[in-house]
C-alpha distance (Angstrom), angle and dihedral (degrees) to the residues before:
residue distance angle dihedral
M1 . . .
P2 3.82 . .
I3 3.79 119.7 .
N4 3.82 116.8 -107.4
A5 3.81 93.9 -4.8
D6 3.79 113.9 166.5
Y7 3.80 130.0 -143.4
K8 3.82 92.4 -86.5
Y9 3.78 90.0 64.0
F10 3.79 93.2 51.3
E11 3.81 91.6 47.0
A12 3.81 90.2 52.6
Q13 3.80 90.6 46.3
K14 3.80 89.7 53.0
K15 3.83 90.6 51.4
Y16 3.79 89.7 52.0
N17 3.80 93.0 49.5
E18 3.81 90.5 50.3
A19 3.82 95.8 44.1
K20 3.81 115.3 114.9
T21 3.80 107.5 -177.5
T22 3.79 129.4 55.5
Q23 3.82 90.6 -114.1
E24 3.81 92.2 51.3
K25 3.81 91.9 48.5
L26 3.80 91.7 47.4
K27 3.80 92.7 50.1
A28 3.81 91.2 47.6
L29 3.80 92.6 49.1
Q30 3.79 92.3 49.9
E31 3.80 88.9 52.1
L32 3.82 89.6 46.2
L33 3.81 90.4 54.0
S34 3.80 92.2 49.3
V35 3.83 92.9 54.8
S36 3.83 99.3 35.5
P37 3.82 118.5 112.8
S38 3.81 113.5 -85.7
H39 3.83 100.5 -158.5
K40 3.81 122.2 112.2
G41 3.80 93.9 -99.1
A42 3.82 90.1 62.2
E43 3.82 97.1 51.5
K44 3.80 93.1 102.6
L45 3.81 91.0 49.6
R46 3.82 92.4 50.9
Q47 3.80 91.3 47.9
E48 3.82 90.7 52.2
I49 3.81 90.2 52.2
K50 3.83 91.1 48.6
T51 3.81 90.7 50.7
K52 3.82 91.0 51.3
I53 3.82 90.2 49.6
A54 3.81 91.8 50.4
K55 3.81 92.0 50.3
L56 3.80 92.1 47.4
K57 3.81 91.3 49.9
E58 3.78 89.0 52.7
K59 3.81 90.6 48.7
Q60 3.81 90.6 47.3
E61 3.80 90.9 53.1
K62 3.81 91.7 49.9
E63 3.80 89.6 51.0
R64 3.81 90.1 49.7
L65 3.79 92.7 51.7
K66 3.79 91.7 46.5
K67 3.81 90.9 56.3
K68 3.81 92.9 54.0
S69 3.76 109.7 111.6
S70 3.78 92.1 -135.4
G71 3.76 90.7 55.5
K72 3.80 88.5 -141.2
S73 3.79 117.1 152.2
F74 3.77 137.2 169.6
F75 3.78 99.0 -126.3
I76 3.79 107.7 155.6
K77 3.78 118.0 -152.0
K78 3.78 110.4 -133.6
E79 3.79 116.7 -115.8
G80 3.79 126.0 178.8
I81 3.79 127.6 12.6
V82 3.84 97.2 -59.0
Q83 3.80 142.3 6.0
V84 3.80 120.8 -122.1
A85 3.82 122.9 -166.2
L86 3.81 120.6 -145.6
V87 3.81 108.2 -153.5
G88 3.78 136.4 170.8
L89 3.78 145.5 121.4
S90 3.79 121.7 -69.2
N91 3.81 120.6 -61.0
V92 3.82 97.0 6.1
G93 3.82 94.8 126.5
K94 3.81 105.3 -96.1
S95 3.82 92.6 139.2
F96 3.81 90.6 48.4
L97 3.82 90.4 53.5
L98 3.80 93.3 46.0
S99 3.80 90.5 51.7
K100 3.81 92.6 44.6
L101 3.81 94.2 49.6
T102 3.80 100.9 38.7
G103 3.79 109.0 16.8
A104 3.82 89.2 -121.7
R105 3.80 114.4 160.4
V106 3.79 105.9 -121.8
E107 3.78 133.1 155.3
I108 3.79 111.2 -97.3
A109 3.81 117.7 -169.6
D110 3.80 141.2 152.3
Y111 3.79 94.9 -123.0
E112 3.81 123.1 90.3
Y113 3.82 127.5 -93.2
T114 3.82 95.5 15.8
T115 3.82 92.0 153.9
K116 3.82 110.3 71.2
K117 3.82 98.9 171.8
P118 3.82 136.0 18.7
E119 3.79 113.5 -70.0
I120 3.80 119.9 -152.7
G121 3.79 134.4 -152.6
I122 3.80 137.8 162.1
L123 3.79 120.2 -122.6
D124 3.80 112.6 -151.5
Y125 3.79 109.8 -150.4
N126 3.80 108.6 -176.1
G127 3.78 90.0 -41.9
I128 3.83 96.5 -40.9
K129 3.81 115.6 116.4
I130 3.83 119.9 -135.9
Q131 3.81 120.9 -178.7
L132 3.81 115.4 -134.8
I133 3.81 119.3 -162.2
E134 3.79 118.8 -165.7
I135 3.81 108.7 -150.6
P136 3.84 118.4 -151.3
A137 3.81 113.7 -100.3
L138 3.80 118.1 -67.6
F139 3.79 122.6 -136.1
T140 3.79 138.4 172.3
G141 3.81 109.5 -63.0
I142 3.81 97.7 12.3
A143 3.82 94.1 120.6
N144 3.81 90.5 75.6
K145 3.80 101.2 24.6
G146 3.81 136.2 84.0
M147 3.80 113.0 -41.1
G148 3.81 91.5 -10.8
P149 3.83 95.7 104.3
T150 3.82 88.6 50.7
W151 3.81 92.8 52.7
F152 3.80 91.7 47.9
A153 3.81 90.7 48.6
I154 3.82 87.4 58.0
I155 3.81 92.5 45.9
R156 3.80 90.5 50.8
T157 3.82 90.9 64.1
C158 3.82 93.6 52.4
N159 3.81 125.6 103.6
L160 3.80 95.7 -144.1
I161 3.80 136.7 19.5
V162 3.80 118.8 -147.4
I163 3.80 109.5 -161.5
V164 3.81 110.8 -156.0
L165 3.81 115.6 -153.4
D166 3.81 127.8 -171.8
G167 3.81 106.9 -123.6
K168 3.81 91.4 -156.7
R169 3.81 90.5 63.1
N170 3.80 132.7 54.1
C171 3.81 102.3 -68.7
E172 3.81 95.8 -168.8
N173 3.82 91.5 55.3
Q174 3.81 91.8 47.8
L175 3.80 91.1 50.5
K176 3.80 92.5 47.4
I177 3.83 91.9 54.1
I178 3.81 91.2 48.9
E179 3.82 94.0 47.0
N180 3.82 90.8 49.7
E181 3.82 91.3 53.5
F182 3.80 91.5 49.8
K183 3.79 88.5 49.8
E184 3.82 89.9 52.0
A185 3.82 88.7 50.5
F186 3.84 89.6 49.6
I187 3.79 93.1 -121.8
E188 3.80 113.3 145.0
L189 3.80 116.0 -141.3
S190 3.79 125.6 -157.2
D191 3.79 142.0 171.0
I192 3.81 89.0 -122.2
K193 3.79 136.1 25.1
E194 3.80 109.4 -87.7
G195 3.79 126.7 154.2
D196 3.80 111.7 -46.5
K197 3.80 92.9 -19.0
I198 3.82 117.3 114.4
P199 3.82 116.9 -135.6
V200 3.80 117.6 -120.0
L201 3.79 134.3 -148.5
I202 3.81 120.9 -171.5
V203 3.79 122.2 -150.4
I204 3.80 120.9 -169.3
N205 3.80 108.7 -145.3
K206 3.84 133.2 -164.1
E207 3.81 96.3 10.6
F208 3.80 121.4 18.1
K209 3.78 119.7 -131.2
H210 3.79 132.3 166.4
I211 3.79 115.4 -110.4
K212 3.78 135.0 -179.4
S213 3.79 107.9 -109.1
K214 3.80 139.7 150.3
Y215 3.83 87.5 -139.5
K216 3.79 127.5 75.0
V217 3.81 112.2 -93.3
S218 3.80 120.4 -146.7
F219 3.78 138.2 -163.8
V220 3.80 113.3 -125.1
S221 3.82 88.3 -117.4
D222 3.84 90.9 58.6
I223 3.80 98.2 42.3
R224 3.85 97.2 105.3
E225 3.81 93.1 53.3
N226 3.80 93.3 42.6
I227 3.80 92.8 50.3
W228 3.79 88.5 52.2
K229 3.81 92.6 49.8
K230 3.80 91.3 48.9
V231 3.83 98.8 50.3
G232 3.81 90.7 66.3
F233 3.81 102.3 -124.6
I234 3.79 139.1 118.1
Y235 3.79 127.5 -156.8
V236 3.82 125.6 -135.1
Y237 3.78 135.3 175.8
T238 3.79 130.8 -128.4
K239 3.80 125.6 -152.1
M240 3.79 140.7 -177.0
P241 3.84 118.8 -122.5
G242 3.78 109.5 -83.8
K243 3.81 92.9 9.6
P244 3.83 132.8 101.2
K245 3.81 118.6 -103.0
D246 3.79 118.1 -74.5
F247 3.79 122.7 -111.5
P248 3.00 136.1 -113.0
P249 3.80 99.7 41.1
V250 3.80 124.8 -128.2
A251 3.82 120.3 -105.6
L252 3.81 115.6 -138.6
K253 3.79 132.2 172.6
N254 3.79 117.9 -95.8
N255 3.82 114.0 -80.8
A256 3.83 91.8 24.2
S257 3.80 119.9 160.9
I258 3.81 137.4 -147.3
H259 3.82 85.5 -96.6
N260 3.82 91.0 60.0
L261 3.80 91.8 48.5
A262 3.80 92.7 47.1
E263 3.82 90.7 52.7
Y264 3.80 90.1 50.1
V265 3.81 95.5 48.9
H266 3.81 97.9 48.1
K267 3.79 136.6 -16.8
D268 3.84 91.5 -128.8
F269 3.80 96.3 52.3
I270 3.81 94.5 88.7
K271 3.81 97.2 56.5
R272 3.82 92.2 39.3
F273 3.81 94.8 45.3
R274 3.83 118.7 126.6
F275 3.80 102.6 161.9
A276 3.79 142.3 -47.7
R277 3.78 131.8 -128.4
I278 3.79 119.7 -144.1
W279 3.78 136.9 -159.6
G280 3.79 113.4 -169.9
K281 3.79 149.3 52.5
S282 3.83 97.3 -41.4
V283 3.83 93.9 68.1
K284 3.81 133.3 57.6
Y285 3.80 93.0 -128.7
D286 3.81 133.8 17.0
G287 3.77 116.5 -95.4
A288 3.81 93.6 25.9
T289 3.82 116.9 162.4
V290 3.82 116.2 -121.5
G291 3.81 140.7 171.9
L292 3.79 135.0 -127.5
D293 3.82 94.8 -81.8
H294 3.80 94.5 57.8
K295 3.84 112.3 122.9
L296 3.78 116.2 -129.5
K297 3.79 130.6 -138.0
E298 3.78 129.7 -154.5
G299 3.78 114.9 -76.7
D300 3.81 95.6 19.0
V301 3.80 116.0 150.3
I302 3.81 112.5 -143.2
E303 3.78 127.8 -162.0
F304 3.82 115.6 -168.3
H305 3.80 122.2 -147.1
L306 3.81 114.1 -163.8
K307 3.79 138.1 -169.9
């Protein structure tokens, strides 16, 4: 029960509990958020309400697409270890970046709103595949207009959001418009992954300029490396005794152990495990023998020895 909630909150809560349709529930939750306590002790409560609203908006958009006579939807099949959304206002260079990073053939032009639907490409980072999704240009009011809810439903499933800003225009104003639309879509942005918040990376395109931002800002030349750092993975290699390392490498979450790698390689590796030998940054000397609890570092080469 919220602290110091007044009668308006309980009335809104009752409306939500009695709501039948998605639209009714969404309306009741939005009212509930507007009358919920705003002090620090109620932060968790407000975040829970925002999460419910975001999920209902996504459900509402799916229902809307399902009712379309054409049956056409913009479901994007996941490829690679994570999905990254490229977002920005019109004519900031999202298509240029997608083409540069993935080789995807997309229309690139100087006029506004060139991209009419999401464009997809695969970024190869040292053998690891990352799916990039270019979202059509955002603008003021798009969160609740036209295809806007559809685009935000796609963004909501992504692991990282890359906000592209045009360095020849006012970057702070561009960022403010984008943040407001995400707020309207009830998507929480963050500099790092925490809870339901989606981490953000900013890239300044065309002409670099320094801006004040709570998110990491990247040069175009460093975007590949910064995307990799932000998605929260490391890559390691496996090898057979007496053989060179295997390619491609294996992507594991940060702070992964030999146990995590063994589970990924084969379900029987844990019970058959004797020891592993490692070449790389996580050991003091190459070829060191380690156990299942050993923490891995990027670029390590691991050789399993089994019973």
